[in-house]
N, CA and C atoms as a LAMMPS dump frame, in Angstrom:
ITEM: TIMESTEP
0
ITEM: NUMBER OF ATOMS
453
ITEM: BOX BOUNDS ff ff ff
-5.0000000000000000e+02 5.0000000000000000e+02
-5.0000000000000000e+02 5.0000000000000000e+02
-5.0000000000000000e+02 5.0000000000000000e+02
ITEM: ATOMS id mol type element x y z
1 1 1 N 0.803 -1.326 0.192
2 1 2 C -0.111 -0.022 0.234
3 1 3 C 0.692 1.539 0.065
4 2 1 N 0.295 2.075 -0.661
5 2 2 C 0.659 3.655 -0.711
6 2 3 C 0.625 4.434 0.338
7 3 1 N 1.307 5.437 0.493
8 3 2 C 1.003 6.464 1.781
9 3 3 C 0.358 7.464 1.318
10 4 1 N -0.905 7.544 1.095
11 4 2 C -1.679 8.814 0.605
12 4 3 C -1.917 9.877 1.569
13 5 1 N -1.486 9.797 2.825
14 5 2 C -1.704 10.789 3.747
15 5 3 C -0.927 12.362 3.507
16 6 1 N 0.389 11.858 2.973
17 6 2 C 0.984 13.068 2.353
18 6 3 C 0.274 14.064 1.413
19 7 1 N 0.242 13.46 0.2
20 7 2 C -0.861 14.259 -1.007
21 7 3 C -2.137 14.696 -0.301
22 8 1 N -2.795 14.244 0.529
23 8 2 C -4.118 14.497 1.115
24 8 3 C -3.805 15.75 2.01
25 9 1 N -2.735 15.71 2.643
26 9 2 C -2.87 16.843 3.772
27 9 3 C -2.417 17.851 2.773
28 10 1 N -1.596 17.963 1.804
29 10 2 C -1.262 19.122 0.845
30 10 3 C -2.728 19.578 0.123
31 11 1 N -3.314 18.606 -0.368
32 11 2 C -4.791 18.814 -0.988
33 11 3 C -5.628 19.848 0.244
34 12 1 N -5.738 19.162 1.399
35 12 2 C -6.55 19.767 2.379
36 12 3 C -5.825 21.129 2.751
37 13 1 N -4.813 21.385 2.813
38 13 2 C -4.109 22.537 2.98
39 13 3 C -4.076 23.554 2.151
40 14 1 N -4.23 23.156 0.768
41 14 2 C -4.54 24.058 -0.191
42 14 3 C -6.063 24.437 -0.311
43 15 1 N -6.858 23.639 -0.112
44 15 2 C -8.453 23.879 -0.014
45 15 3 C -8.789 24.733 1.183
46 16 1 N -8.029 24.519 2.146
47 16 2 C -8.032 25.492 3.292
48 16 3 C -7.838 26.839 3.053
49 17 1 N -6.445 27.155 2.566
50 17 2 C -6.136 28.205 2.167
51 17 3 C -6.821 29.143 1.171
52 18 1 N -7.478 28.487 -0.025
53 18 2 C -8.373 28.972 -0.867
54 18 3 C -9.581 29.444 -0.268
55 19 1 N -10.169 28.582 0.742
56 19 2 C -11.206 29.007 1.442
57 19 3 C -11.109 30.408 1.973
58 20 1 N -9.709 30.48 2.925
59 20 2 C -9.276 31.668 3.522
60 20 3 C -8.976 33.051 2.546
61 21 1 N -9.018 32.435 1.497
62 21 2 C -8.554 33.775 0.531
63 21 3 C -10.214 34.41 -0.219
64 22 1 N -10.816 33.188 -0.254
65 22 2 C -12.564 33.485 -0.81
66 22 3 C -13.117 34.448 0.186
67 23 1 N -12.787 33.974 1.844
68 23 2 C -13.497 34.902 2.556
69 23 3 C -12.93 36.325 3.012
70 24 1 N -11.569 36.371 2.606
71 24 2 C -10.963 37.783 2.834
72 24 3 C -11.042 38.556 1.46
73 25 1 N -11.414 38.029 0.33
74 25 2 C -11.67 38.735 -0.803
75 25 3 C -12.685 39.909 -0.878
76 26 1 N -13.906 39.727 -0.444
77 26 2 C -14.593 40.408 -0.361
78 26 3 C -14.237 41.83 0.709
79 27 1 N -13.822 41.578 1.849
80 27 2 C -13.378 42.733 2.467
81 27 3 C -12.109 43.144 1.879
82 28 1 N -11.086 42.786 1.223
83 28 2 C -9.941 43.489 0.531
84 28 3 C -10.482 44.154 -0.617
85 29 1 N -11.524 43.783 -1.193
86 29 2 C -12.304 44.472 -2.424
87 29 3 C -12.631 45.908 -1.863
88 30 1 N -13.445 45.845 -0.809
89 30 2 C -14.043 46.727 0.015
90 30 3 C -13.094 47.804 0.218
91 31 1 N -11.867 47.292 0.924
92 31 2 C -10.879 48.232 1.308
93 31 3 C -10.216 49.078 0.174
94 32 1 N -9.839 48.088 -0.785
95 32 2 C -9.137 48.682 -2.017
96 32 3 C -10.323 49.732 -2.708
97 33 1 N -11.45 49.363 -2.992
98 33 2 C -12.494 50.362 -3.458
99 33 3 C -12.55 51.673 -2.424
100 34 1 N -12.397 51.668 -1.191
101 34 2 C -12.277 52.761 -0.259
102 34 3 C -10.949 53.458 -0.442
103 35 1 N -9.958 52.754 -0.758
104 35 2 C -8.914 53.289 -0.878
105 35 3 C -8.808 54.229 -1.853
106 36 1 N -9.488 53.73 -3.037
107 36 2 C -9.364 54.23 -4.447
108 36 3 C -10.487 55.798 -4.327
109 37 1 N -11.331 55.551 -3.715
110 37 2 C -12.422 56.722 -3.386
111 37 3 C -11.564 57.896 -2.729
112 38 1 N -10.993 57.368 -1.727
113 38 2 C -10.136 58.436 -0.899
114 38 3 C -8.952 59.086 -1.872
115 39 1 N -8.132 58.227 -2.393
116 39 2 C -7.125 58.547 -3.358
117 39 3 C -7.667 59.567 -4.484
118 40 1 N -8.791 59.369 -5.009
119 40 2 C -9.35 60.348 -6.095
120 40 3 C -10.262 61.551 -5.467
121 41 1 N -10.444 61.523 -4.382
122 41 2 C -11.374 62.655 -3.737
123 41 3 C -10.362 63.862 -3.504
124 42 1 N -10.841 64.925 -4.374
125 42 2 C -9.719 66.072 -4.158
126 42 3 C -10.179 66.89 -2.935
127 43 1 N -11.186 66.644 -2.328
128 43 2 C -11.016 67.634 -0.882
129 43 3 C -10.215 66.562 0.306
130 44 1 N -10.023 65.385 0.011
131 44 2 C -9.003 64.641 1.203
132 44 3 C -7.576 65.355 0.729
133 45 1 N -7.22 65.159 -0.877
134 45 2 C -5.86 65.65 -1.26
135 45 3 C -5.723 67.119 -0.782
136 46 1 N -6.852 67.829 -1.044
137 46 2 C -6.31 69.324 -0.496
138 46 3 C -6.266 69.347 0.969
139 47 1 N -7.023 68.445 1.774
140 47 2 C -6.598 68.514 3.344
141 47 3 C -5.08 68.024 3.568
142 48 1 N -4.652 67.149 3.098
143 48 2 C -3.562 66.124 3.188
144 48 3 C -2.452 67.2 2.55
145 49 1 N -2.535 67.641 1.636
146 49 2 C -1.321 68.394 0.637
147 49 3 C -2.044 69.629 0.011
148 50 1 N -2.015 70.649 0.744
149 50 2 C -2.686 71.819 0.217
150 50 3 C -1.83 72.714 -0.677
151 51 1 N -0.634 72.663 -0.445
152 51 2 C 0.379 73.703 -1.315
153 51 3 C 0.395 72.783 -2.714
154 52 1 N 0.565 71.906 -2.688
155 52 2 C 0.903 71.001 -4.204
156 52 3 C -0.664 71.021 -4.969
157 53 1 N -1.471 71.111 -4.022
158 53 2 C -2.915 70.721 -4.765
159 53 3 C -3.015 72.184 -5.289
160 54 1 N -2.637 73.2 -4.79
161 54 2 C -2.649 74.599 -5.413
162 54 3 C -2.064 74.953 -6.439
163 55 1 N -0.662 74.403 -6.287
164 55 2 C 0.203 74.443 -7.614
165 55 3 C -0.306 73.824 -8.7
166 56 1 N -0.959 72.564 -8.329
167 56 2 C -1.519 71.773 -9.728
168 56 3 C -2.535 72.553 -10.36
169 57 1 N -3.378 73.251 -9.413
170 57 2 C -4.636 74.032 -9.957
171 57 3 C -4.249 75.076 -10.449
172 58 1 N -3.186 75.732 -10.329
173 58 2 C -2.84 77.088 -10.854
174 58 3 C -1.98 76.682 -12.376
175 59 1 N -1.445 75.6 -12.186
176 59 2 C -0.598 75.196 -13.321
177 59 3 C -1.913 74.703 -14.637
178 60 1 N -2.84 74.192 -13.977
179 60 2 C -3.852 73.536 -14.892
180 60 3 C -4.774 74.689 -15.378
181 61 1 N -5.105 75.697 -14.454
182 61 2 C -5.633 76.96 -14.888
183 61 3 C -4.997 77.679 -15.822
184 62 1 N -3.618 77.935 -15.817
185 62 2 C -2.651 78.595 -16.793
186 62 3 C -2.551 78.025 -18.174
187 63 1 N -2.606 76.809 -18.153
188 63 2 C -2.725 75.853 -19.382
189 63 3 C -4.259 75.84 -20.131
190 64 1 N -5.174 76.059 -19.416
191 64 2 C -6.473 75.727 -19.863
192 64 3 C -7.082 77.318 -20.401
193 65 1 N -6.53 78.382 -19.943
194 65 2 C -7.001 79.877 -20.433
195 65 3 C -6.05 80.154 -21.581
196 66 1 N -6.73 80.404 -22.625
197 66 2 C -5.773 80.895 -23.928
198 66 3 C -5.048 82.247 -23.73
199 67 1 N -3.986 82.105 -24.443
200 67 2 C -2.953 83.192 -24.317
201 67 3 C -3.885 84.232 -25.246
202 68 1 N -3.366 85.696 -25.263
203 68 2 C -3.577 86.438 -25.892
204 68 3 C -2.864 86.486 -27.306
205 69 1 N -3.417 86.657 -28.255
206 69 2 C -2.532 86.486 -29.642
207 69 3 C -2.161 88.005 -29.974
208 70 1 N -0.876 88.015 -30.367
209 70 2 C -0.343 89.573 -30.954
210 70 3 C -0.938 89.789 -32.05
211 71 1 N -2.433 90.707 -31.946
212 71 2 C -3.172 90.946 -32.927
213 71 3 C -3.341 92.575 -32.612
214 72 1 N -3.88 92.816 -33.745
215 72 2 C -4.005 94.429 -33.446
216 72 3 C -5.513 94.711 -33.862
217 73 1 N -5.984 95.363 -32.779
218 73 2 C -7.259 95.732 -33.184
219 73 3 C -7.621 97.041 -34.19
220 74 1 N -8.311 96.774 -34.898
221 74 2 C -8.78 97.516 -36.068
222 74 3 C -10.134 97.961 -35.626
223 75 1 N -10.218 99.413 -35.57
224 75 2 C -11.291 100.014 -35.576
225 75 3 C -11.876 100.923 -36.697
226 76 1 N -12.814 100.407 -37.14
227 76 2 C -13.431 100.792 -38.414
228 76 3 C -14.668 102.014 -37.94
229 77 1 N -14.546 103.27 -38.824
230 77 2 C -15.672 103.943 -38.43
231 77 3 C -16.384 104.146 -39.746
232 78 1 N -17.722 103.602 -39.786
233 78 2 C -18.857 103.561 -40.813
234 78 3 C -19.584 105.084 -40.557
235 79 1 N -20.108 105.498 -41.698
236 79 2 C -20.809 106.707 -41.506
237 79 3 C -22.379 106.26 -41.228
238 80 1 N -22.921 105.275 -41.123
239 80 2 C -24.234 104.826 -41.066
240 80 3 C -24.473 104.691 -39.41
241 81 1 N -25.342 105.228 -38.853
242 81 2 C -25.666 105.13 -37.624
243 81 3 C -26.756 103.982 -37.142
244 82 1 N -27.243 103.188 -38.401
245 82 2 C -28.339 102.43 -38.255
246 82 3 C -27.734 100.892 -37.337
247 83 1 N -26.707 100.8 -37.544
248 83 2 C -26.185 99.699 -36.556
249 83 3 C -25.882 99.855 -35.19
250 84 1 N -25.336 101.362 -35.131
251 84 2 C -24.891 101.604 -33.572
252 84 3 C -26.301 101.846 -32.884
253 85 1 N -26.468 101.352 -31.663
254 85 2 C -27.51 101.59 -30.614
255 85 3 C -27.525 103.054 -30.277
256 86 1 N -29.11 103.674 -30.363
257 86 2 C -28.778 104.926 -29.996
258 86 3 C -28.89 105.103 -28.715
259 87 1 N -28.339 106.094 -28.095
260 87 2 C -28.075 106.422 -26.586
261 87 3 C -29.463 107.248 -26.188
262 88 1 N -29.762 106.743 -24.912
263 88 2 C -30.711 107.464 -24.256
264 88 3 C -30.521 108.772 -23.794
265 89 1 N -30.968 109.691 -23.911
266 89 2 C -31.129 110.976 -23.371
267 89 3 C -31.911 111.084 -22.13
268 90 1 N -31.482 112.695 -21.643
269 90 2 C -32.196 112.522 -20.499
270 90 3 C -33.619 113.223 -20.719
271 91 1 N -34.113 113.596 -21.51
272 91 2 C -35.336 113.87 -21.755
273 91 3 C -36.295 112.351 -21.893
274 92 1 N -35.57 111.643 -22.729
275 92 2 C -36.084 110.306 -23.127
276 92 3 C -36.432 109.603 -21.86
277 93 1 N -35.174 109.885 -20.811
278 93 2 C -35.246 109.003 -19.503
279 93 3 C -36.24 109.339 -18.705
280 94 1 N -36.671 110.935 -18.619
281 94 2 C -37.556 111.503 -17.898
282 94 3 C -39.248 111.301 -18.519
283 95 1 N -39.004 111.155 -19.591
284 95 2 C -40.451 110.523 -20.373
285 95 3 C -40.672 109.304 -19.833
286 96 1 N -39.78 108.371 -19.931
287 96 2 C -40.01 106.845 -19.549
288 96 3 C -40.347 106.812 -17.913
289 97 1 N -39.722 107.323 -17.212
290 97 2 C -40.245 107.707 -15.718
291 97 3 C -41.493 108.212 -15.551
292 98 1 N -41.861 109.024 -16.364
293 98 2 C -43.227 109.729 -16.258
294 98 3 C -44.187 108.378 -16.457
295 99 1 N -43.994 108.099 -17.739
296 99 2 C -44.677 107.106 -18.243
297 99 3 C -45.172 105.962 -17.118
298 100 1 N -43.881 105.524 -16.877
299 100 2 C -44.076 104.436 -15.822
300 100 3 C -44.849 104.683 -14.494
301 101 1 N -44.811 105.949 -14.034
302 101 2 C -45.512 106.561 -12.944
303 101 3 C -46.865 106.555 -13.172
304 102 1 N -47.155 106.735 -14.696
305 102 2 C -48.552 107.411 -14.793
306 102 3 C -49.201 105.817 -15.101
307 103 1 N -48.494 104.81 -15.664
308 103 2 C -49.061 103.562 -15.613
309 103 3 C -49.56 102.888 -14.506
310 104 1 N -48.396 102.971 -13.22
311 104 2 C -48.612 102.307 -11.825
312 104 3 C -49.773 102.997 -11.469
313 105 1 N -49.93 104.725 -11.555
314 105 2 C -51.136 105.179 -10.648
315 105 3 C -52.29 105.182 -11.348
316 106 1 N -52.427 104.638 -12.802
317 106 2 C -53.609 104.053 -13.374
318 106 3 C -53.865 102.693 -13.03
319 107 1 N -52.912 101.84 -12.785
320 107 2 C -53.227 100.743 -12.328
321 107 3 C -53.928 100.578 -11.005
322 108 1 N -53.181 101.728 -10.199
323 108 2 C -53.442 101.853 -9.013
324 108 3 C -55.308 102.441 -8.999
325 109 1 N -55.442 103.367 -9.578
326 109 2 C -56.881 103.916 -9.563
327 109 3 C -57.893 102.807 -9.945
328 110 1 N -57.397 102.066 -11.022
329 110 2 C -58.422 101.041 -11.848
330 110 3 C -58.598 99.857 -10.424
331 111 1 N -57.563 99.629 -9.619
332 111 2 C -57.508 98.54 -8.524
333 111 3 C -58.732 98.991 -7.527
334 112 1 N -58.671 100.385 -7.411
335 112 2 C -59.003 101.034 -6.272
336 112 3 C -60.925 100.89 -6.772
337 113 1 N -61.004 101.346 -7.987
338 113 2 C -62.455 101.544 -8.438
339 113 3 C -63.206 100.291 -8.716
340 114 1 N -62.415 99.145 -8.873
341 114 2 C -62.792 97.645 -9.063
342 114 3 C -63.204 97.304 -7.698
343 115 1 N -62.64 97.576 -6.856
344 115 2 C -62.835 96.915 -5.338
345 115 3 C -63.821 97.526 -4.873
346 116 1 N -64.045 98.947 -5.217
347 116 2 C -65.327 99.548 -4.608
348 116 3 C -66.37 99.035 -5.523
349 117 1 N -66.534 98.733 -6.497
350 117 2 C -67.751 97.909 -7.107
351 117 3 C -68.011 96.697 -6.518
352 118 1 N -66.892 96.246 -6.209
353 118 2 C -67.339 94.636 -5.953
354 118 3 C -67.625 94.795 -4.657
355 119 1 N -67.168 95.552 -3.486
356 119 2 C -67.855 95.845 -2.26
357 119 3 C -69.291 96.061 -2.45
358 120 1 N -69.952 97.194 -3.084
359 120 2 C -71.027 97.416 -3.504
360 120 3 C -71.758 96.323 -4.096
361 121 1 N -71.33 95.961 -4.913
362 121 2 C -72.27 94.374 -5.2
363 121 3 C -72.59 93.461 -3.991
364 122 1 N -71.54 93.27 -3.38
365 122 2 C -71.58 92.348 -2.326
366 122 3 C -72.304 92.97 -1.027
367 123 1 N -72.379 94.329 -0.816
368 123 2 C -73.49 95.029 0.294
369 123 3 C -74.746 94.821 -0.589
370 124 1 N -75.052 95.172 -1.821
371 124 2 C -76.383 95.175 -2.481
372 124 3 C -76.798 93.9 -2.394
373 125 1 N -76.08 92.583 -2.143
374 125 2 C -76.72 91.494 -2.503
375 125 3 C -77.363 91.198 -1.045
376 126 1 N -76.424 91.729 0.102
377 126 2 C -76.752 91.49 1.535
378 126 3 C -78.227 92.054 1.739
379 127 1 N -78.29 93.442 1.274
380 127 2 C -79.183 94.366 1.636
381 127 3 C -79.63 95.245 0.511
382 128 1 N -80.603 94.879 -0.108
383 128 2 C -80.906 95.696 -1.383
384 128 3 C -81.253 97.101 -1.055
385 129 1 N -82.025 97.383 0.097
386 129 2 C -82.478 98.932 0.695
387 129 3 C -80.95 99.73 0.802
388 130 1 N -79.847 99.266 0.913
389 130 2 C -78.654 100.065 1.044
390 130 3 C -78.195 100.73 -0.065
391 131 1 N -78.603 100.393 -1.381
392 131 2 C -78.162 101.026 -2.456
393 131 3 C -78.124 102.167 -2.536
394 132 1 N -79.559 102.833 -1.892
395 132 2 C -79.606 104.279 -1.958
396 132 3 C -78.316 104.951 -0.912
397 133 1 N -78.148 104.261 0.173
398 133 2 C -77.177 104.458 1.139
399 133 3 C -75.907 104.817 0.288
400 134 1 N -75.288 103.599 -0.518
401 134 2 C -74.158 103.804 -1.085
402 134 3 C -74.149 104.739 -2.203
403 135 1 N -75.178 105.093 -3.04
404 135 2 C -75.205 105.907 -3.975
405 135 3 C -75.119 107.545 -3.244
406 136 1 N -75.563 107.555 -2.211
407 136 2 C -75.581 108.879 -1.229
408 136 3 C -73.821 109.01 -0.845
409 137 1 N -73.131 108.002 -0.434
410 137 2 C -71.728 107.948 -0.37
411 137 3 C -70.784 107.977 -1.363
412 138 1 N -71.535 107.821 -2.634
413 138 2 C -70.657 107.929 -3.561
414 138 3 C -70.047 106.378 -4.358
415 139 1 N -70.216 105.462 -3.552
416 139 2 C -69.566 104.108 -3.491
417 139 3 C -70.339 103.472 -4.75
418 140 1 N -71.638 103.526 -5.028
419 140 2 C -72.213 103.287 -6.04
420 140 3 C -72.461 104.174 -7.322
421 141 1 N -71.671 104.915 -7.638
422 141 2 C -71.712 105.667 -8.865
423 141 3 C -71.337 105.011 -10.086
424 142 1 N -70.752 103.995 -10.013
425 142 2 C -70.449 103.495 -11.379
426 142 3 C -71.866 102.72 -12.084
427 143 1 N -71.645 102.298 -13.239
428 143 2 C -73.102 101.698 -13.782
429 143 3 C -72.774 100.648 -13.402
430 144 1 N -71.869 99.649 -13.26
431 144 2 C -71.826 98.18 -12.716
432 144 3 C -72.539 98.159 -11.499
433 145 1 N -72.185 99.115 -10.592
434 145 2 C -72.609 98.975 -9.128
435 145 3 C -74.13 99.348 -9.084
436 146 1 N -74.683 100.197 -10.114
437 146 2 C -76.166 100.483 -10.14
438 146 3 C -76.883 99.489 -10.919
439 147 1 N -76.142 98.432 -11.309
440 147 2 C -77.041 97.081 -11.989
441 147 3 C -76.926 97.363 -13.696
442 148 1 N -76.504 98.097 -14.257
443 148 2 C -76.38 98.28 -15.708
444 148 3 C -74.807 98.119 -15.962
445 149 1 N -74.354 97.106 -16.085
446 149 2 C -73.002 97.087 -16.915
447 149 3 C -72.547 97.439 -18.314
448 150 1 N -73.748 97.5 -18.926
449 150 2 C -73.378 98.185 -20.465
450 150 3 C -73.7 99.485 -20.882
451 151 1 N -74.024 100.257 -19.729
452 151 2 C -74.439 101.804 -20.147
453 151 3 C -73.286 102.67 -19.929
C-alpha cells in the first residue's frame, strides 16, 4: 500500500488556504475600493497636501486659459448710424419715468375702483335697501354698481 496521507494533507491545506482567500476577498475589495475613493477625492488631497494641490490647480488653470494673440485691433468708423444703438438722452429718461409713474397710478386707480364696485355689489346682495345709502356716499356711482354694466 502506498502512503496517501501526504498528498491528502497537501490538498486539504490548499483547499483551506483557498477558502481563507475567498473569505478575505470581499473585505479586501471593499478596502481597495475605499482607498481608491479616498485617493481620487480632491477634498481629501487638499486637506492632506494643500500647497501641491494649489500649485497643480494654478498650472492647469494657466494651461486652460488661452493666451492673448499678438493681434492689432482695427477700429473701423462707418458713416451709418443704423447699426449703432441709440443712446438714451435725459429727456427720454424723464419721459420713460413719467410714463411708468402714470401706468402705475392708473393701475392703482383701476384697482381701487374695481374693489369699490365689488364691495358695493356684495353689500347690495346682502341688503338691497342699502343701494340708496351707497349712492349717497358715492360708492355706487358706477354703472356696474347701479346694476347696468353696459351703459
